[in-house]
N, C-alpha and C positions, 0 to 999 in steps of 0.2 A: 317591292319596285318590279321584279320581273314577272309577277303576275299579272302588274297593267300593263306594261309594257306587250304582252302574249294578247290578252284581252283588246289593247287597242290593236294590234297588228291582226288580227282573225275580223274585228270589226270594218276594218279597213278594206282587208281582202274578202270582204264576204259583197262590199259595197262596190270593187273596184271589177272585180274580177269576172263577172254577170255584164256588165258595163261594157268591159274589154273586146270577152270574146261573143255576145252578142252582137256585134257589129254595128250598134247604133250609134249612128253619127250626133246625131241631139242630145242624145245622151250623156255620153262621152263628150261633148264639148261640156256642157250644163256643168258635168262634173271636173273637167279644167276649168270652168267658170270660178266655181266654188275657191279650189288651190289658189286660184291663181289671186284672188280679190283677199284672199286669209296670208298669205305670200307678201303681196305689195304691203299690206297691213302692217305686219312683222317688220317688213324691210323698213318702212319709213320709221317706225319705233325706235329702231337701232340707230337711224338716221337723229332721232330726239327730234325729228320736227313735229310741228304742234297740227291737231286734228286730222291724224293718220287715216281716220277713217271716211273722213271725208275725202281726201286725196286717194284713195283705194278704191272709193267709189266710182270715179274720174278715171282710175284704169282702166278701172273692170267695164267699165261703159265702153272705151274703148277698143278693147276686149272684144268685147261682146258685137260689137259692130265690125269687127274684122274677122271675127269668127261666121254671125248668124246672119249679117245683112249681104256683106261682099264678097263671101263664100269663099275668104282666103284669094285674093288676087295675088299678084307676082311677089313672092315674099323673099326673093332673092336678096332685094336689097336690103332686107331689114335684119336677114342672118348674117350677112356681109359689114354692115353696121355694128351687130353684136361684137360679130370676131375682132373685128378693129378696135374695141372698145377695150377687150378684154387685152393685146396685147399693146395697147399704147397707153391706156391707163389703168387698168386694174393689176395685172401682172407687176409695174414698175412699185403700184404701193406697196406691195409686200416688203419691198426693200428699202424704200424712200418714205412710208407711213402715209396714212391719213390725214386729212385735214382736221383741224379741232373745231369741235362742234360749234352750233351756232355763229358759224360765219357763212359766206356768200361760197364759198368752196365747197364746205357742206353741202349746202343745197344742189348746188350743181352737181357734185357728184351722186346725191341721192336719184337724182332726174336721171343721170347716164345708169346707174346700177338699175333704175325699175325697167327702162329700157330694154337690157338685157334679160330681164325676168319675163318682159313680153316676147321678146326674141324665143326666149326658152319653150315659154306655153305655145305658142304658135308651132314653132317647131315641133311639140309633140302631137298638136291636131296635124299639121302636113304628116309626119311617119304617119299616125294612127291612118291616115287616106292611104297610106298606101297600102298597110295592112297590120292588123292588131301585133301579130307575129314578130314584124319588121319592126315594129317602135321596141316590145319588148327584147329586141335583140340589140337595139343600139344601146338602151338602158339596161340591157344587164353587163355590159364594157364597165360601167360605173360601178353596178353593184357589187361584180366579180372584183374589182380593183381595189375596192372599200374592204371586204373578205379577206382578201389576199394580204392586202395590208395588214389587217389589222392580226392578223395571227403569225405573218413574218413578224410584225414589229415586238408580237410578243413572246416570241423565241430567241431575233437574232437581235433586234434592236439596240444600236451600241451608239450610234451617230445621228443627232439630233437633224431633224430636216429644216425646223425653222420655231426654234427654241422661246423665242419673245412672244412668237403668234400661238403659236400649239405645241408645247414641249412634250405632249404626247406620240409624236409624230416621228420617225426617223426615216433616213435612207435605206434600211435593210427593210422595212415595212414597203418602200413607195418600190424600191425592186421588186420584192416578194408579192406585190399587186399588181406588177406590171407582168410579169411571168405568167402567174395564173392567167390573165386577160388572154397573153398570147395560145399559151396551149389549150383553153378551153374555145377560143374564136376559130383554131386551128382544127380544134376539133367538129366546131359545127362546119365549116368547110368540110371536111372529111369526109363526114360520116350522117349531116342531115341535108336532106333535099330539098326542102323546104325554101323558100324565097327570103332569104335575112342578108343582113348589111355584110357581115365580115363575107358571105359568098358571094356577092355581086361585086363587094372590093377587091375580093382575092381573081372574080373572072375580068377585073377592068384592069389591074394594076400588076397580079403576080405576088410571088409573096415577098417579092421585095417593097413595092409598094405596101402590100397589106400590111406588113412589120412595119412600116413607116407612121401609117396612118393611124395605126393601132397605138404607137407609141405615144404619138402624140395626143390621143382622146386620152390615155391615160394619165398622161402630165397634165392635161386639162382638166382631169377632172381632180387632180390634187391641187391644181388653182383656185378652182373653185371652192372649195373646202378650207382651205387657207384662210381666202378672202371673208370670206363668210364668219369665220373665229375670229379676222383680226377685226372685224365689224364688231360680234361681241364684246371682244374683251376692250375697245375704246368705249362702249357702252357700258361697261361693268353688269353684263348678265352671263350666265351660265347658259341658257337657249334661247330661241329668237321670241317663242312663245310658251307657254304651257297650253296649248290647244287641241295638243297628242298627249294624253295624259303616258307618260313614262317612254315619251320619244322626244318631248320638246313640244317645237315648231314647225310648222308646212317648211319654213327655209332649214330646219335641222336637218331634213329626211332629204330636200332635191337641191342642197347647196352646189354638190359636184355636179350635179345634171346640168344647174343655168348655165356655164358657157360650154357642157360638151356638144348638148343638142345642136343648138342653133351651128356648128360647126357641122356636126354629123349631117343634118340636114343642106348645110350648104354642100358638102358634097356627094351628099345624094342626088343633088341636081345635075353634079358631074358624072354620075355613073351611068 
């Protein structure tokens, strides 16, 4: 399993890193379109909708029109809608539960979650247009939170964060991930001269605002992870798919990014 995970990761890096740092917008947008289509297909399967490949194609056409044809018109409204969906619908679901499969409520939830996924990928393209480094400086917040939570949870985890949804996650792990993000982002502010999200955040709001926003993004990443775990538990599956051998599916890799990136992109518009 470890060998398979490593091989898959190397193949993905070999594809993504050149596309990212060659700063070719068209190539980058094509790659994001492929991942978006896969993510939508996986998500609709978790909702147990019929013909998920058909609906994934429909949403992908819409994504392509927004990115390739319209050239990303004003997307502030989309990002705001995504943030509102997470605050009003998805976060409460962690406490209240999900509607039964094969109901109108489930179909409506599938639409809103797919819209949130659309907002995530539009945010990826929007942040990339700022610069590849800027996009990575946002995504690294989620990656570091996840890595910090894993090791802190392994070493100190005692109190379960959401035992009915994801028994392996602990409050100690969440706090550990939060601390890793704060320390790493502060180091970026103090020692990295490049244009980054933490750097602009500090320049606009100072340390108090920096800590508040970083804390909010870390908490949001945890919510995204838990919500996808909740979807998988309801569907009685371990992974969203097997598209990425050793890693599961696309959603398994980006679940925490789905709520974070539209929020970060919306904040970026204020910066």
